[in-house]
py3Dmol code that shows the C-alpha trace and the ligand (Angstrom):
import py3Dmol

protein = """\
ATOM      1  CA  MET A   1    -154.749  27.849 102.969  1.00  0.00           C
ATOM      2  CA  ALA A   2    -158.422  27.447 103.619  1.00  0.00           C
ATOM      3  CA  ASN A   3    -160.832  29.405 101.464  1.00  0.00           C
ATOM      4  CA  LYS A   4    -161.902  32.309 103.555  1.00  0.00           C
ATOM      5  CA  LYS A   5    -163.241  35.775 102.782  1.00  0.00           C
ATOM      6  CA  GLY A   6    -160.163  36.842 100.839  1.00  0.00           C
ATOM      7  CA  ARG A   7    -156.480  37.412 101.273  1.00  0.00           C
ATOM      8  CA  VAL A   8    -154.859  39.753 103.771  1.00  0.00           C
ATOM      9  CA  PHE A   9    -151.270  40.909 103.309  1.00  0.00           C
ATOM     10  CA  SER A  10    -149.294  43.069 105.682  1.00  0.00           C
ATOM     11  CA  GLY A  11    -145.650  43.784 106.228  1.00  0.00           C
ATOM     12  CA  ALA A  12    -143.483  45.299 108.906  1.00  0.00           C
ATOM     13  CA  ARG A  13    -139.821  46.141 109.030  1.00  0.00           C
ATOM     14  CA  PRO A  14    -137.718  43.906 111.282  1.00  0.00           C
ATOM     15  CA  THR A  15    -137.351  46.096 114.327  1.00  0.00           C
ATOM     16  CA  GLY A  16    -136.579  43.265 116.745  1.00  0.00           C
ATOM     17  CA  ARG A  17    -138.469  42.730 119.958  1.00  0.00           C
ATOM     18  CA  GLN A  18    -142.000  44.076 119.672  1.00  0.00           C
ATOM     19  CA  HIS A  19    -143.501  46.554 122.133  1.00  0.00           C
ATOM     20  CA  LEU A  20    -146.923  47.461 123.444  1.00  0.00           C
ATOM     21  CA  GLY A  21    -147.428  49.868 120.533  1.00  0.00           C
ATOM     22  CA  ASN A  22    -146.807  47.114 117.964  1.00  0.00           C
ATOM     23  CA  TYR A  23    -149.039  44.789 119.956  1.00  0.00           C
ATOM     24  CA  LEU A  24    -152.060  47.094 120.335  1.00  0.00           C
ATOM     25  CA  GLY A  25    -151.680  48.748 116.928  1.00  0.00           C
ATOM     26  CA  ALA A  26    -150.889  45.798 114.706  1.00  0.00           C
ATOM     27  CA  ILE A  27    -150.194  42.324 116.135  1.00  0.00           C
ATOM     28  CA  ARG A  28    -153.546  41.835 117.883  1.00  0.00           C
ATOM     29  CA  ASN A  29    -155.256  42.771 114.672  1.00  0.00           C
ATOM     30  CA  TYR A  30    -153.102  40.392 112.570  1.00  0.00           C
ATOM     31  CA  VAL A  31    -153.995  37.577 114.953  1.00  0.00           C
ATOM     32  CA  ALA A  32    -157.758  38.321 114.829  1.00  0.00           C
ATOM     33  CA  LEU A  33    -157.837  38.556 111.022  1.00  0.00           C
ATOM     34  CA  GLN A  34    -156.757  34.919 110.743  1.00  0.00           C
ATOM     35  CA  ALA A  35    -160.282  33.809 111.694  1.00  0.00           C
ATOM     36  CA  GLU A  36    -161.801  35.307 108.561  1.00  0.00           C
ATOM     37  CA  TYR A  37    -159.045  35.691 105.974  1.00  0.00           C
ATOM     38  CA  ASP A  38    -156.156  33.818 104.422  1.00  0.00           C
ATOM     39  CA  CYS A  39    -153.335  35.864 105.910  1.00  0.00           C
ATOM     40  CA  VAL A  40    -149.839  36.490 104.557  1.00  0.00           C
ATOM     41  CA  TYR A  41    -147.548  38.331 106.963  1.00  0.00           C
ATOM     42  CA  CYS A  42    -144.155  39.474 105.813  1.00  0.00           C
ATOM     43  CA  ILE A  43    -141.050  40.741 107.574  1.00  0.00           C
ATOM     44  CA  VAL A  44    -139.843  43.325 105.063  1.00  0.00           C
ATOM     45  CA  ASP A  45    -136.059  43.141 105.443  1.00  0.00           C
ATOM     46  CA  LEU A  46    -135.400  44.718 102.048  1.00  0.00           C
ATOM     47  CA  HIS A  47    -137.446  47.774 103.050  1.00  0.00           C
ATOM     48  CA  ALA A  48    -135.349  47.955 106.215  1.00  0.00           C
ATOM     49  CA  LEU A  49    -132.206  48.355 104.083  1.00  0.00           C
ATOM     50  CA  THR A  50    -133.412  51.767 102.878  1.00  0.00           C
ATOM     51  CA  THR A  51    -132.579  53.388 106.184  1.00  0.00           C
ATOM     52  CA  LEU A  52    -130.566  50.757 108.032  1.00  0.00           C
ATOM     53  CA  GLU A  53    -126.926  51.232 108.871  1.00  0.00           C
ATOM     54  CA  ASP A  54    -126.475  48.301 111.272  1.00  0.00           C
ATOM     55  CA  PHE A  55    -126.818  45.491 108.733  1.00  0.00           C
ATOM     56  CA  HIS A  56    -125.561  42.929 111.169  1.00  0.00           C
ATOM     57  CA  LEU A  57    -128.718  43.457 113.280  1.00  0.00           C
ATOM     58  CA  LEU A  58    -131.095  42.225 110.564  1.00  0.00           C
ATOM     59  CA  ARG A  59    -130.920  38.548 111.295  1.00  0.00           C
ATOM     60  CA  GLY A  60    -131.446  38.842 115.050  1.00  0.00           C
ATOM     61  CA  ASN A  61    -134.172  41.471 114.684  1.00  0.00           C
ATOM     62  CA  THR A  62    -136.007  39.240 112.213  1.00  0.00           C
ATOM     63  CA  ALA A  63    -135.950  36.226 114.533  1.00  0.00           C
ATOM     64  CA  GLU A  64    -137.014  38.233 117.597  1.00  0.00           C
ATOM     65  CA  MET A  65    -139.870  39.828 115.754  1.00  0.00           C
ATOM     66  CA  ALA A  66    -141.089  36.536 114.282  1.00  0.00           C
ATOM     67  CA  LEU A  67    -140.932  34.909 117.734  1.00  0.00           C
ATOM     68  CA  ASP A  68    -143.058  37.696 119.209  1.00  0.00           C
ATOM     69  CA  TRP A  69    -145.643  37.343 116.376  1.00  0.00           C
ATOM     70  CA  LEU A  70    -145.807  33.589 116.806  1.00  0.00           C
ATOM     71  CA  ALA A  71    -146.089  33.761 120.569  1.00  0.00           C
ATOM     72  CA  ALA A  72    -148.848  36.362 120.188  1.00  0.00           C
ATOM     73  CA  GLY A  73    -150.921  33.953 118.118  1.00  0.00           C
ATOM     74  CA  ILE A  74    -149.908  34.056 114.460  1.00  0.00           C
ATOM     75  CA  ARG A  75    -150.648  30.451 113.394  1.00  0.00           C
ATOM     76  CA  PRO A  76    -148.011  29.339 110.887  1.00  0.00           C
ATOM     77  CA  GLU A  77    -149.953  26.213 109.823  1.00  0.00           C
ATOM     78  CA  GLU A  78    -152.812  28.421 108.709  1.00  0.00           C
ATOM     79  CA  SER A  79    -151.173  31.712 107.737  1.00  0.00           C
ATOM     80  CA  ILE A  80    -148.026  32.380 105.777  1.00  0.00           C
ATOM     81  CA  LEU A  81    -145.280  34.070 107.800  1.00  0.00           C
ATOM     82  CA  PHE A  82    -142.140  34.777 105.825  1.00  0.00           C
ATOM     83  CA  VAL A  83    -139.209  37.082 105.142  1.00  0.00           C
ATOM     84  CA  GLN A  84    -139.470  39.409 102.130  1.00  0.00           C
ATOM     85  CA  SER A  85    -135.986  38.654 100.744  1.00  0.00           C
ATOM     86  CA  HIS A  86    -136.628  34.901 100.802  1.00  0.00           C
ATOM     87  CA  VAL A  87    -139.018  35.413  97.872  1.00  0.00           C
ATOM     88  CA  PRO A  88    -136.915  37.370  95.393  1.00  0.00           C
ATOM     89  CA  GLN A  89    -139.742  37.534  92.820  1.00  0.00           C
ATOM     90  CA  VAL A  90    -140.754  40.677  94.651  1.00  0.00           C
ATOM     91  CA  THR A  91    -137.687  42.468  93.336  1.00  0.00           C
ATOM     92  CA  GLU A  92    -138.591  41.516  89.775  1.00  0.00           C
ATOM     93  CA  LEU A  93    -142.119  42.833  90.198  1.00  0.00           C
ATOM     94  CA  HIS A  94    -140.633  45.952  91.786  1.00  0.00           C
ATOM     95  CA  THR A  95    -138.619  46.596  88.651  1.00  0.00           C
ATOM     96  CA  ILE A  96    -141.605  46.013  86.399  1.00  0.00           C
ATOM     97  CA  LEU A  97    -143.915  48.207  88.446  1.00  0.00           C
ATOM     98  CA  SER A  98    -141.308  50.982  88.513  1.00  0.00           C
ATOM     99  CA  MET A  99    -141.938  51.378  84.746  1.00  0.00           C
ATOM    100  CA  PHE A 100    -145.531  52.242  85.641  1.00  0.00           C
ATOM    101  CA  THR A 101    -144.525  54.803  88.231  1.00  0.00           C
ATOM    102  CA  PRO A 102    -144.289  58.520  87.513  1.00  0.00           C
ATOM    103  CA  LEU A 103    -141.139  59.622  89.333  1.00  0.00           C
ATOM    104  CA  GLY A 104    -142.632  62.901  90.587  1.00  0.00           C
ATOM    105  CA  LYS A 105    -145.313  60.993  92.423  1.00  0.00           C
ATOM    106  CA  LEU A 106    -142.706  59.252  94.565  1.00  0.00           C
ATOM    107  CA  THR A 107    -140.727  62.382  95.462  1.00  0.00           C
ATOM    108  CA  ASP A 108    -143.982  64.166  96.316  1.00  0.00           C
ATOM    109  CA  LEU A 109    -145.096  61.600  98.899  1.00  0.00           C
ATOM    110  CA  PRO A 110    -145.074  62.974 102.473  1.00  0.00           C
ATOM    111  CA  THR A 111    -143.507  59.747 103.706  1.00  0.00           C
ATOM    112  CA  PHE A 112    -140.585  60.251 101.349  1.00  0.00           C
ATOM    113  CA  LYS A 113    -140.102  63.852 102.366  1.00  0.00           C
ATOM    114  CA  GLU A 114    -140.155  62.911 106.028  1.00  0.00           C
ATOM    115  CA  LYS A 115    -137.616  60.130 105.557  1.00  0.00           C
ATOM    116  CA  ALA A 116    -135.369  62.391 103.481  1.00  0.00           C
ATOM    117  CA  ARG A 117    -135.513  64.911 106.332  1.00  0.00           C
ATOM    118  CA  MET A 118    -134.615  62.244 108.872  1.00  0.00           C
ATOM    119  CA  HIS A 119    -131.803  60.705 106.816  1.00  0.00           C
ATOM    120  CA  PRO A 120    -130.360  63.670 104.889  1.00  0.00           C
ATOM    121  CA  HIS A 121    -127.036  61.886 104.251  1.00  0.00           C
ATOM    122  CA  ASN A 122    -128.626  58.730 102.909  1.00  0.00           C
ATOM    123  CA  ILE A 123    -131.316  59.687 100.428  1.00  0.00           C
ATOM    124  CA  ASN A 124    -130.788  56.629  98.298  1.00  0.00           C
ATOM    125  CA  TYR A 125    -132.592  55.365  95.187  1.00  0.00           C
ATOM    126  CA  GLY A 126    -134.189  52.586  97.224  1.00  0.00           C
ATOM    127  CA  LEU A 127    -135.717  55.098  99.574  1.00  0.00           C
ATOM    128  CA  VAL A 128    -137.449  56.847  96.656  1.00  0.00           C
ATOM    129  CA  GLY A 129    -138.634  53.473  95.389  1.00  0.00           C
ATOM    130  CA  TYR A 130    -139.846  52.318  98.838  1.00  0.00           C
ATOM    131  CA  PRO A 131    -143.557  52.578  97.887  1.00  0.00           C
ATOM    132  CA  VAL A 132    -142.959  50.712  94.638  1.00  0.00           C
ATOM    133  CA  LEU A 133    -141.462  47.810  96.566  1.00  0.00           C
ATOM    134  CA  MET A 134    -144.421  47.929  98.937  1.00  0.00           C
ATOM    135  CA  ALA A 135    -146.794  47.898  95.976  1.00  0.00           C
ATOM    136  CA  ALA A 136    -144.892  44.866  94.648  1.00  0.00           C
ATOM    137  CA  ASP A 137    -145.339  43.095  98.002  1.00  0.00           C
ATOM    138  CA  ILE A 138    -149.059  43.631  97.938  1.00  0.00           C
ATOM    139  CA  ALA A 139    -149.566  42.920  94.240  1.00  0.00           C
ATOM    140  CA  LEU A 140    -147.364  39.824  94.171  1.00  0.00           C
ATOM    141  CA  TYR A 141    -149.686  38.065  96.673  1.00  0.00           C
ATOM    142  CA  LYS A 142    -152.832  39.531  95.139  1.00  0.00           C
ATOM    143  CA  ALA A 143    -153.981  40.855  98.490  1.00  0.00           C
ATOM    144  CA  ASP A 144    -157.590  41.990  98.828  1.00  0.00           C
ATOM    145  CA  ILE A 145    -157.103  43.629 102.196  1.00  0.00           C
ATOM    146  CA  VAL A 146    -154.067  45.384 103.680  1.00  0.00           C
ATOM    147  CA  PRO A 147    -154.239  46.159 107.403  1.00  0.00           C
ATOM    148  CA  VAL A 148    -151.977  49.064 108.174  1.00  0.00           C
ATOM    149  CA  GLY A 149    -151.800  52.171 110.285  1.00  0.00           C
ATOM    150  CA  ILE A 150    -153.138  55.472 108.972  1.00  0.00           C
ATOM    151  CA  ASP A 151    -149.559  56.640 108.277  1.00  0.00           C
ATOM    152  CA  GLN A 152    -149.490  54.202 105.374  1.00  0.00           C
ATOM    153  CA  GLU A 153    -152.542  55.647 103.627  1.00  0.00           C
ATOM    154  CA  SER A 154    -150.609  57.431 100.891  1.00  0.00           C
ATOM    155  CA  HIS A 155    -148.640  54.252 100.163  1.00  0.00           C
ATOM    156  CA  LEU A 156    -151.831  52.240  99.821  1.00  0.00           C
ATOM    157  CA  GLU A 157    -153.374  54.808  97.480  1.00  0.00           C
ATOM    158  CA  PHE A 158    -150.174  54.705  95.488  1.00  0.00           C
ATOM    159  CA  THR A 159    -150.401  50.889  95.299  1.00  0.00           C
ATOM    160  CA  ARG A 160    -153.981  51.090  94.051  1.00  0.00           C
ATOM    161  CA  GLU A 161    -152.953  53.583  91.350  1.00  0.00           C
ATOM    162  CA  ILE A 162    -150.025  51.508  90.137  1.00  0.00           C
ATOM    163  CA  VAL A 163    -152.213  48.381  90.005  1.00  0.00           C
ATOM    164  CA  ARG A 164    -154.852  50.231  87.996  1.00  0.00           C
ATOM    165  CA  SER A 165    -152.205  51.608  85.680  1.00  0.00           C
ATOM    166  CA  PHE A 166    -150.698  48.146  85.079  1.00  0.00           C
ATOM    167  CA  ASN A 167    -154.071  46.565  84.382  1.00  0.00           C
ATOM    168  CA  PHE A 168    -155.135  49.407  82.098  1.00  0.00           C
ATOM    169  CA  LYS A 169    -151.930  49.646  80.089  1.00  0.00           C
ATOM    170  CA  THR A 170    -151.617  45.899  79.618  1.00  0.00           C
ATOM    171  CA  GLY A 171    -155.318  45.467  79.050  1.00  0.00           C
ATOM    172  CA  LYS A 172    -155.267  42.497  81.390  1.00  0.00           C
ATOM    173  CA  GLN A 173    -156.871  42.354  84.804  1.00  0.00           C
ATOM    174  CA  VAL A 174    -153.879  40.521  86.313  1.00  0.00           C
ATOM    175  CA  LEU A 175    -153.244  42.508  89.469  1.00  0.00           C
ATOM    176  CA  VAL A 176    -155.713  43.081  92.278  1.00  0.00           C
ATOM    177  CA  GLU A 177    -156.560  46.520  93.642  1.00  0.00           C
ATOM    178  CA  PRO A 178    -156.272  46.170  97.416  1.00  0.00           C
ATOM    179  CA  GLN A 179    -158.495  47.725 100.044  1.00  0.00           C
ATOM    180  CA  MET A 180    -156.872  49.404 103.018  1.00  0.00           C
ATOM    181  CA  LYS A 181    -158.098  48.353 106.438  1.00  0.00           C
ATOM    182  CA  THR A 182    -156.886  50.947 108.907  1.00  0.00           C
ATOM    183  CA  THR A 183    -156.110  49.762 112.357  1.00  0.00           C
ATOM    184  CA  ASN A 184    -158.321  52.342 114.063  1.00  0.00           C
ATOM    185  CA  TYR A 185    -156.475  51.928 117.288  1.00  0.00           C
ATOM    186  CA  PRO A 186    -155.303  55.325 118.588  1.00  0.00           C
ATOM    187  CA  LYS A 187    -151.593  56.015 118.508  1.00  0.00           C
ATOM    188  CA  VAL A 188    -149.867  54.357 121.481  1.00  0.00           C
ATOM    189  CA  ILE A 189    -147.733  56.879 123.354  1.00  0.00           C
ATOM    190  CA  GLY A 190    -144.434  55.838 124.924  1.00  0.00           C
ATOM    191  CA  THR A 191    -143.119  56.075 128.467  1.00  0.00           C
ATOM    192  CA  ASP A 192    -142.190  59.780 127.831  1.00  0.00           C
ATOM    193  CA  GLY A 193    -145.905  60.498 127.728  1.00  0.00           C
ATOM    194  CA  ALA A 194    -145.405  62.550 124.607  1.00  0.00           C
ATOM    195  CA  GLN A 195    -144.318  60.658 121.492  1.00  0.00           C
ATOM    196  CA  LYS A 196    -145.476  57.538 119.670  1.00  0.00           C
ATOM    197  CA  MET A 197    -144.019  54.429 121.308  1.00  0.00           C
ATOM    198  CA  SER A 198    -140.992  53.367 119.296  1.00  0.00           C
ATOM    199  CA  LYS A 199    -137.736  51.599 119.745  1.00  0.00           C
ATOM    200  CA  SER A 200    -135.760  54.425 118.143  1.00  0.00           C
ATOM    201  CA  LEU A 201    -137.015  56.847 120.830  1.00  0.00           C
ATOM    202  CA  ASN A 202    -136.311  54.351 123.604  1.00  0.00           C
ATOM    203  CA  ASN A 203    -139.748  55.017 125.114  1.00  0.00           C
ATOM    204  CA  GLN A 204    -141.029  51.493 124.473  1.00  0.00           C
ATOM    205  CA  ILE A 205    -142.234  48.694 126.732  1.00  0.00           C
ATOM    206  CA  GLU A 206    -141.287  45.369 125.145  1.00  0.00           C
ATOM    207  CA  LEU A 207    -143.649  42.463 125.280  1.00  0.00           C
ATOM    208  CA  ALA A 208    -140.918  39.960 126.133  1.00  0.00           C
ATOM    209  CA  LEU A 209    -139.721  41.707 129.279  1.00  0.00           C
ATOM    210  CA  THR A 210    -140.065  39.836 132.567  1.00  0.00           C
ATOM    211  CA  GLU A 211    -142.753  40.878 135.020  1.00  0.00           C
ATOM    212  CA  ALA A 212    -140.210  42.752 137.124  1.00  0.00           C
ATOM    213  CA  GLU A 213    -138.682  44.480 134.091  1.00  0.00           C
ATOM    214  CA  THR A 214    -142.168  45.518 132.966  1.00  0.00           C
ATOM    215  CA  ALA A 215    -142.965  46.993 136.358  1.00  0.00           C
ATOM    216  CA  ALA A 216    -139.621  48.874 136.385  1.00  0.00           C
ATOM    217  CA  ARG A 217    -140.322  50.259 132.930  1.00  0.00           C
ATOM    218  CA  VAL A 218    -143.880  51.323 133.845  1.00  0.00           C
ATOM    219  CA  MET A 219    -142.458  53.100 136.918  1.00  0.00           C
ATOM    220  CA  THR A 220    -140.516  55.421 134.560  1.00  0.00           C
ATOM    221  CA  MET A 221    -143.683  56.552 132.762  1.00  0.00           C
ATOM    222  CA  VAL A 222    -144.426  60.268 132.699  1.00  0.00           C
ATOM    223  CA  THR A 223    -147.811  61.090 134.200  1.00  0.00           C
ATOM    224  CA  ASP A 224    -149.867  64.288 134.515  1.00  0.00           C
ATOM    225  CA  PRO A 225    -147.152  67.021 134.843  1.00  0.00           C
ATOM    226  CA  GLN A 226    -149.521  69.085 136.959  1.00  0.00           C
ATOM    227  CA  ARG A 227    -149.471  66.387 139.640  1.00  0.00           C
ATOM    228  CA  THR A 228    -146.218  67.412 141.320  1.00  0.00           C
ATOM    229  CA  HIS A 229    -147.311  66.091 144.713  1.00  0.00           C
ATOM    230  CA  ARG A 230    -149.161  63.010 145.916  1.00  0.00           C
ATOM    231  CA  THR A 231    -152.016  65.118 147.270  1.00  0.00           C
ATOM    232  CA  ILE A 232    -152.686  67.030 144.028  1.00  0.00           C
ATOM    233  CA  PRO A 233    -155.556  65.515 142.040  1.00  0.00           C
ATOM    234  CA  GLY A 234    -154.647  64.015 138.660  1.00  0.00           C
ATOM    235  CA  ARG A 235    -156.271  64.285 135.238  1.00  0.00           C
ATOM    236  CA  PRO A 236    -156.634  60.769 133.892  1.00  0.00           C
ATOM    237  CA  GLU A 237    -157.778  62.060 130.494  1.00  0.00           C
ATOM    238  CA  ILE A 238    -154.316  63.451 129.781  1.00  0.00           C
ATOM    239  CA  CYS A 239    -152.313  60.742 131.518  1.00  0.00           C
ATOM    240  CA  ASN A 240    -150.744  58.027 129.384  1.00  0.00           C
ATOM    241  CA  VAL A 241    -150.728  55.551 132.293  1.00  0.00           C
ATOM    242  CA  PHE A 242    -154.495  55.864 132.377  1.00  0.00           C
ATOM    243  CA  THR A 243    -154.733  55.485 128.595  1.00  0.00           C
ATOM    244  CA  LEU A 244    -152.913  52.158 128.878  1.00  0.00           C
ATOM    245  CA  HIS A 245    -155.202  51.055 131.682  1.00  0.00           C
ATOM    246  CA  ARG A 246    -158.000  51.298 129.108  1.00  0.00           C
ATOM    247  CA  SER A 247    -156.268  48.628 127.060  1.00  0.00           C
ATOM    248  CA  PHE A 248    -155.106  46.300 129.787  1.00  0.00           C
ATOM    249  CA  THR A 249    -157.273  46.713 132.874  1.00  0.00           C
ATOM    250  CA  PRO A 250    -160.863  45.349 133.255  1.00  0.00           C
ATOM    251  CA  GLU A 251    -163.455  48.066 132.514  1.00  0.00           C
ATOM    252  CA  ALA A 252    -164.991  48.131 135.997  1.00  0.00           C
ATOM    253  CA  ASP A 253    -161.563  48.856 137.531  1.00  0.00           C
ATOM    254  CA  VAL A 254    -160.792  51.509 134.952  1.00  0.00           C
ATOM    255  CA  GLU A 255    -163.661  53.722 136.092  1.00  0.00           C
ATOM    256  CA  ARG A 256    -162.628  53.358 139.735  1.00  0.00           C
ATOM    257  CA  ILE A 257    -159.033  54.248 138.881  1.00  0.00           C
ATOM    258  CA  ALA A 258    -160.184  57.406 137.085  1.00  0.00           C
ATOM    259  CA  ALA A 259    -162.274  58.500 140.017  1.00  0.00           C
ATOM    260  CA  ASP A 260    -159.567  57.756 142.579  1.00  0.00           C
ATOM    261  CA  CYS A 261    -156.966  59.627 140.504  1.00  0.00           C
ATOM    262  CA  ARG A 262    -159.220  62.674 140.247  1.00  0.00           C
ATOM    263  CA  SER A 263    -159.845  62.703 143.986  1.00  0.00           C
ATOM    264  CA  ALA A 264    -156.129  62.060 144.740  1.00  0.00           C
ATOM    265  CA  LYS A 265    -157.093  58.955 146.666  1.00  0.00           C
ATOM    266  CA  LEU A 266    -154.844  57.018 144.262  1.00  0.00           C
ATOM    267  CA  GLY A 267    -151.244  58.148 143.794  1.00  0.00           C
ATOM    268  CA  CYS A 268    -149.189  57.754 140.605  1.00  0.00           C
ATOM    269  CA  VAL A 269    -146.919  55.104 142.100  1.00  0.00           C
ATOM    270  CA  ASP A 270    -149.805  52.802 143.079  1.00  0.00           C
ATOM    271  CA  ASP A 271    -151.523  53.552 139.802  1.00  0.00           C
ATOM    272  CA  LYS A 272    -148.435  52.404 137.912  1.00  0.00           C
ATOM    273  CA  LYS A 273    -148.145  49.277 140.031  1.00  0.00           C
ATOM    274  CA  SER A 274    -151.647  48.314 139.123  1.00  0.00           C
ATOM    275  CA  LEU A 275    -150.997  49.044 135.410  1.00  0.00           C
ATOM    276  CA  ALA A 276    -147.909  46.829 135.488  1.00  0.00           C
ATOM    277  CA  ALA A 277    -149.978  44.046 137.096  1.00  0.00           C
ATOM    278  CA  SER A 278    -152.604  44.370 134.362  1.00  0.00           C
ATOM    279  CA  ILE A 279    -150.017  44.258 131.566  1.00  0.00           C
ATOM    280  CA  ASN A 280    -148.337  41.280 133.173  1.00  0.00           C
ATOM    281  CA  ARG A 281    -151.653  39.467 133.438  1.00  0.00           C
ATOM    282  CA  GLU A 282    -152.477  40.086 129.793  1.00  0.00           C
ATOM    283  CA  LEU A 283    -149.025  38.960 128.624  1.00  0.00           C
ATOM    284  CA  ALA A 284    -148.573  35.901 130.871  1.00  0.00           C
ATOM    285  CA  GLU A 285    -149.662  33.403 128.225  1.00  0.00           C
ATOM    286  CA  PHE A 286    -147.648  35.185 125.541  1.00  0.00           C
ATOM    287  CA  ARG A 287    -144.484  35.007 127.634  1.00  0.00           C
ATOM    288  CA  GLU A 288    -144.944  31.372 128.486  1.00  0.00           C
ATOM    289  CA  LYS A 289    -145.361  30.518 124.812  1.00  0.00           C
ATOM    290  CA  ARG A 290    -142.445  32.705 123.777  1.00  0.00           C
ATOM    291  CA  ALA A 291    -140.094  31.019 126.232  1.00  0.00           C
ATOM    292  CA  GLU A 292    -141.249  27.636 124.978  1.00  0.00           C
ATOM    293  CA  LEU A 293    -140.697  28.513 121.309  1.00  0.00           C
ATOM    294  CA  ALA A 294    -137.323  30.131 122.008  1.00  0.00           C
ATOM    295  CA  LYS A 295    -136.005  26.893 123.488  1.00  0.00           C
ATOM    296  CA  ASN A 296    -135.411  25.644 119.977  1.00  0.00           C
ATOM    297  CA  PRO A 297    -133.480  28.319 118.021  1.00  0.00           C
ATOM    298  CA  ASP A 298    -134.171  26.495 114.723  1.00  0.00           C
ATOM    299  CA  TYR A 299    -137.934  26.661 115.195  1.00  0.00           C
ATOM    300  CA  VAL A 300    -138.432  30.223 114.018  1.00  0.00           C
ATOM    301  CA  TRP A 301    -136.190  29.764 110.979  1.00  0.00           C
ATOM    302  CA  ASP A 302    -138.016  26.559 110.065  1.00  0.00           C
ATOM    303  CA  VAL A 303    -141.319  28.396 110.211  1.00  0.00           C
ATOM    304  CA  LEU A 304    -139.976  31.234 108.082  1.00  0.00           C
ATOM    305  CA  ALA A 305    -138.502  28.781 105.527  1.00  0.00           C
ATOM    306  CA  ASP A 306    -141.806  26.977 105.231  1.00  0.00           C
ATOM    307  CA  GLY A 307    -143.640  30.303 104.886  1.00  0.00           C
ATOM    308  CA  ALA A 308    -141.280  31.385 102.079  1.00  0.00           C
ATOM    309  CA  LYS A 309    -141.845  28.098 100.274  1.00  0.00           C
ATOM    310  CA  ARG A 310    -145.595  28.611 100.300  1.00  0.00           C
ATOM    311  CA  ALA A 311    -145.248  32.306  99.431  1.00  0.00           C
ATOM    312  CA  ARG A 312    -143.094  31.420  96.419  1.00  0.00           C
ATOM    313  CA  VAL A 313    -145.897  29.292  94.954  1.00  0.00           C
ATOM    314  CA  LEU A 314    -148.213  32.322  94.984  1.00  0.00           C
ATOM    315  CA  ALA A 315    -145.455  34.609  93.730  1.00  0.00           C
ATOM    316  CA  ASP A 316    -144.590  32.340  90.782  1.00  0.00           C
ATOM    317  CA  GLN A 317    -148.224  32.226  89.667  1.00  0.00           C
ATOM    318  CA  THR A 318    -148.501  35.983  89.683  1.00  0.00           C
ATOM    319  CA  MET A 319    -145.201  36.492  87.906  1.00  0.00           C
ATOM    320  CA  ASP A 320    -146.177  34.082  85.100  1.00  0.00           C
ATOM    321  CA  GLU A 321    -149.324  36.145  84.571  1.00  0.00           C
ATOM    322  CA  VAL A 322    -147.428  39.472  84.786  1.00  0.00           C
ATOM    323  CA  ARG A 323    -144.798  38.395  82.231  1.00  0.00           C
ATOM    324  CA  ALA A 324    -147.511  37.109  79.887  1.00  0.00           C
ATOM    325  CA  ALA A 325    -149.495  40.334  80.225  1.00  0.00           C
ATOM    326  CA  LEU A 326    -146.416  42.361  79.268  1.00  0.00           C
ATOM    327  CA  GLY A 327    -145.534  40.015  76.406  1.00  0.00           C
ATOM    328  CA  LEU A 328    -142.086  39.398  77.791  1.00  0.00           C
ATOM    329  CA  PRO A 329    -140.590  36.758  75.493  1.00  0.00           C
TER     330      PRO A 329
END
"""
ligand_1 = """\
15
LIG
N -144.360 50.468 104.640
C -144.778 49.677 105.730
C -144.334 50.423 107.044
O -143.439 51.219 107.012
C -144.199 48.294 105.732
C -144.638 47.511 104.555
C -143.809 47.087 103.534
C -145.933 47.059 104.262
N -144.555 46.386 102.621
C -145.845 46.353 103.046
C -147.178 47.159 104.917
C -147.007 45.791 102.447
C -148.302 46.601 104.327
C -148.185 45.904 103.102
O -144.922 50.161 108.085
"""
view = py3Dmol.view(width=600, height=400)
view.addModel(protein, "pdb")
view.setStyle({"model": 0}, {"cartoon": {"style": "trace"}})
view.addModel(ligand_1, "xyz")
view.setStyle({"model": 1}, {"stick": {}})
view.zoomTo()
view.show()
């Protein structure tokens, strides 16, 4: 790794093929950060186990997600891209950090309460410890910067506290207190026009769709509910199709689209066709590269194995220091 401004670490659960929400909210940012930082990007399969029931999906979801990241511009020669469970040192650090974690703090976290509400029949020990494992991820690689969405704020604050507590109680400045870098991209809404784009809600538009599939998916998007007829003017400011234009359509055209929607010169069907064309233009290079990389099914696993090898070097260094700081014999 070249010596840049510091180290970035981020992780995401293996959710399979990535969608526009992942792209705008995270992936684009991961790609851009590579210019200034040493980046470590991790597919957190162990975290996925806390809520997963379909274990057999893990392998395929991991490969699909890694392919999307690589095709979008994660450069594996420069950055480390790896799978969490391939570097088991993280589970050792998780156990150690758990001794520095007040239990009440974990059960008080809003993210835990929310997950417990969503999975009332599977409130497992790992789910409570989720933030400790995340802190172990970040601390193991001594990350300076962690780019995450605002929903992860309480986890990041928790990580900072646990790192401070470890350093204070051992009297050694072994672990690094990370800074959070929020992706200040507004929440990407799904095709339902109401909820955050996500695979579990089936309101997503996947990056790897073909042009025709993308157009078909865009056609299902919910627009301004007030616009029940072609001749009724629309309100771009509340229409999710228009919001996506802002991300994918050239600025000059965006203003014209807003005006034509307000005057009812432009109907929703044509508006969606032009959005689909914009998305397809933006993703053309991505799709070409993805198809190329997917030709060799071993490629993605080779990249992940190499990433794990390089990650293990960093992990071993940190664990030697952690064990010494604790006086483990
Ligand atoms: N908790 C994160 C999420 O749900 C995923 C994650 C796990 C993570 N470990 C991390 C993010 C370390 C940043 C750094 O999205």
